[in-house]
DOTIGU-178123 format. One record per residue (C-alpha): residue in one letter; x, y, z. Coordinates in steps of 0.02 Angstrom, whole numbers, padded with zeros to 5 digits, always signed. Last residue first. Layout:
% residues N
AXYZ ...
END
This chain:
% residues 296
X+01243-00320-00478 X+01133-00417-00359 X+01187-00520-00210 X+01327-00394-00176 X+01276-00351+00002 X+01171-00488+00082 X+01312-00570+00179 X+01401-00407+00224 X+01241-00336+00299 X+01206-00497+00395 X+01383-00499+00465 X+01370-00318+00524 X+01194-00337+00592 X+01246-00488+00695 X+01411-00412+00754 X+01341-00244+00810 X+01360-00266+00999 X+01526-00359+00993 X+01591-00246+00854 X+01562-00090+00959 X+01646-00168+01111 X+01797-00221+01009 X+01812-00048+00930 X+01798+00040+01098 X+01933-00074+01176 X+02068-00060+01042 X+02132+00110+01099 X+02140+00051+01279 X+02244-00098+01225 X+02361+00017+01129 X+02384+00130+01281 X+02428-00022+01386 X+02546-00082+01249 X+02638+00083+01254 X+02644+00078+01443 X+02719-00097+01440 X+02839-00045+01304 X+02926+00075+01422 X+03085+00100+01320 X+03010+00204+01178 X+02909+00307+01301 X+02903+00477+01218 X+02919+00411+01041 X+02798+00269+01071 X+02677+00397+01139 X+02701+00500+00981 X+02639+00354+00877 X+02498+00320+01000 X+02442+00502+00992 X+02419+00493+00803 X+02306+00341+00814 X+02217+00412+00966 X+02169+00575+00880 X+02263+00740+00893 X+02166+00902+00909 X+02258+00971+01062 X+02424+00936+00977 X+02395+01057+00834 X+02546+01044+00718 X+02502+00871+00653 X+02317+00911+00640 X+02289+00909+00451 X+02417+00787+00382 X+02444+00679+00536 X+02256+00670+00567 X+02227+00611+00388 X+02372+00486+00379 X+02332+00396+00541 X+02156+00329+00518 X+02118+00188+00640 X+01959+00267+00710 X+01915+00335+00538 X+01923+00164+00456 X+01835+00073+00597 X+01694+00201+00604 X+01670+00200+00415 X+01664+00010+00404 X+01545-00001+00551 X+01428+00130+00477 X+01423+00035+00312 X+01388-00130+00401 X+01250-00050+00506 X+01171+00027+00349 X+01172-00143+00264 X+01094-00227+00417 X+00964-00087+00438 X+00902-00097+00259 X+00719-00138+00295 X+00700+00011+00412 X+00789+00123+00282 X+00681+00069+00135 X+00506+00093+00205 X+00492+00250+00311 X+00645+00350+00256 X+00654+00300+00073 X+00468+00292+00042 X+00448+00459+00131 X+00582+00539+00020 X+00505+00468-00138 X+00333+00530-00086 X+00208+00421+00005 X+00027+00422-00051 X-00032+00244-00020 X+00015+00202-00199 X+00191+00265-00161 X+00204+00145-00013 X+00148-00001-00121 X+00277+00046-00251 X+00413+00050-00118 X+00366-00121-00050 X+00352-00195-00225 X+00527-00136-00270 X+00603-00288-00186 X+00753-00257-00070 X+00912-00343-00135 X+00956-00191-00240 X+00966-00086-00083 X+01113-00191-00025 X+01216-00158-00183 X+01176+00027-00173 X+01228+00032+00010 X+01400-00040-00027 X+01429+00069-00181 X+01377+00228-00091 X+01486+00182+00058 X+01637+00149-00054 X+01617+00311-00151 X+01606+00430-00003 X+01537+00601-00046 X+01486+00765+00038 X+01459+00739+00225 X+01614+00628+00232 X+01718+00771+00161 X+01674+00880+00314 X+01748+00767+00449 X+01936+00763+00417 X+01958+00941+00352 X+01851+01000+00501 X+01955+00915+00637 X+02063+01069+00664 X+02245+01113+00629 X+02204+01162+00450 X+02042+01259+00438 X+02106+01424+00369 X+01999+01415+00210 X+02155+01439+00103 X+02243+01301+00201 X+02091+01187+00177 X+02097+01211-00011 X+02286+01185-00021 X+02266+01022+00074 X+02131+00967-00046 X+02238+01010-00197 X+02389+00914-00127 X+02296+00761-00062 X+02198+00726-00221 X+02311+00590-00292 X+02353+00521-00119 X+02174+00457-00105 X+02208+00326-00239 X+02066+00323-00368 X+01988+00149-00380 X+01838+00198-00273 X+01814+00354-00379 X+01803+00243-00533 X+01662+00143-00451 X+01569+00304-00414 X+01598+00363-00593 X+01528+00198-00655 X+01373+00229-00550 X+01355+00402-00627 X+01364+00328-00801 X+01235+00196-00760 X+01110+00322-00693 X+01141+00448-00834 X+00958+00468-00880 X+00847+00421-00734 X+00777+00263-00659 X+00763+00266-00471 X+00783+00120-00351 X+00969+00076-00344 X+01060+00233-00400 X+00942+00356-00317 X+00936+00253-00158 X+01127+00244-00154 X+01137+00434-00168 X+01004+00459-00034 X+01093+00337+00085 X+01269+00401+00050 X+01261+00581+00110 X+01174+00562+00278 X+01253+00392+00312 X+01428+00452+00275 X+01405+00612+00375 X+01345+00516+00529 X+01496+00402+00517 X+01613+00551+00496 X+01534+00638+00646 X+01560+00485+00756 X+01735+00442+00696 X+01805+00619+00714 X+01713+00660+00875 X+01757+00490+00951 X+01939+00511+00901 X+01944+00687+00973 X+01870+00626+01137 X+01995+00484+01149 X+02137+00606+01116 X+02073+00721+01253 X+02059+00576+01375 X+02233+00517+01326 X+02321+00673+01391 X+02483+00581+01426 X+02587+00532+01579 X+02445+00516+01704 X+02326+00433+01582 X+02460+00307+01533 X+02496+00277+01718 X+02319+00217+01753 X+02326+00075+01628 X+02498+00030+01696 X+02416+00008+01867 X+02365-00165+01810 X+02539-00226+01853 X+02536-00417+01861 X+02703-00491+01908 X+02799-00629+01816 X+02699-00585+01662 X+02694-00724+01531 X+02785-00702+01365 X+02963-00705+01433 X+03089-00679+01293 X+03089-00492+01326 X+02978-00359+01249 X+02914-00309+01422 X+03009-00385+01568 X+03107-00228+01615 X+02952-00118+01614 X+02851-00236+01721 X+02709-00327+01635 X+02523-00285+01627 X+02524-00209+01452 X+02633-00350+01385 X+02495-00475+01425 X+02363-00368+01339 X+02468-00338+01183 X+02516-00522+01167 X+02334-00574+01186 X+02285-00457+01045 X+02425-00524+00936 X+02374-00707+00974 X+02188-00684+00938 X+02200-00670+00749 X+02312-00822+00724 X+02224-00925+00859 X+02054-00889+00783 X+02119-00932+00610 X+02183-01101+00673 X+02019-01136+00764 X+01917-01096+00609 X+02028-01203+00498 X+02013-01349+00618 X+01825-01325+00628 X+01807-01328+00439 X+01925-01477+00415 X+01836-01579+00549 X+01665-01537+00477 X+01722-01581+00300 X+01795-01746+00361 X+01634-01787+00453 X+01529-01744+00301 X+01641-01850+00189 X+01621-01997+00308 X+01432-01980+00305 X+01434-01972+00115 X+01545-02126+00105 X+01429-02221+00220 X+01280-02173+00112 X+01368-02234-00046 X+01416-02399+00036 X+01237-02434+00082 X+01198-02433+00266 X+01185-02601+00347 X+01019-02678+00394 X+01027-02764+00563 X+00997-02949+00534 X+00831-03012+00600 X+00849-03126+00745 X+00767-03293+00721 X+00636-03336+00843 X+00659-03508+00914 X+00501-03607+00915 X+00455-03674+01083 X+00372-03842+01075 X+00236-03880+01200 X+00206-04064+01236 
END
């Protein structure tokens, strides 16, 4: 007779209480993080969505209690070009922001390199002066600078807005200096051993390795100058052909204070270049901000 022995099932091992608590804490943390991210996304996206929806509404529906367009009028984006010289204002904004960004990089990269990688008498004092210049309100120097540009006969042009960025920008120098400190000196010393000068070490070794920090600095400068209102109002207020988009939008609201759909259409067009630029440079921008400030 054959006897079949029943195989006992082994009990499934249960996770320790500590491990289960850790898994639960991770799930709660993930839920809280994603909920916060979704809430912030809704908060920051809602104004942009409101501008776009208002831009395609009828004139009598805009700024009413109705948030969704009853009729879609995409021709509003064409009307703003017919009723205002937006192409000229776009061109002026690109000239202002583009030249200012180039000027910031040309003037700030050598200064940040000298503060971060060179040792010379007065290095710390000069860096403290850069930090002090960041804390100085720009309104303090408005009157003497305006008097200077009036004496030079350059008011009414974009020169008073662009030229200062080729000379000194405290925030950009500080930002690039903090990023350059994260790059080991061994690369620069190896380049100098191979016969590179300080300028060659900066241009051929440091700058290629510091692309994220440079991209973040350029992005900050472009965004600031693109949205700048006070500078163009001060220096080009009397010269309409040199207005930028920020200044033109304010006057556009004055001309079309009832037609909010056209005002929002112009605003949406003004936001588009910045959104496209950030979409293409997002990785470098985030990486540059992440690594900036690791060393003091």
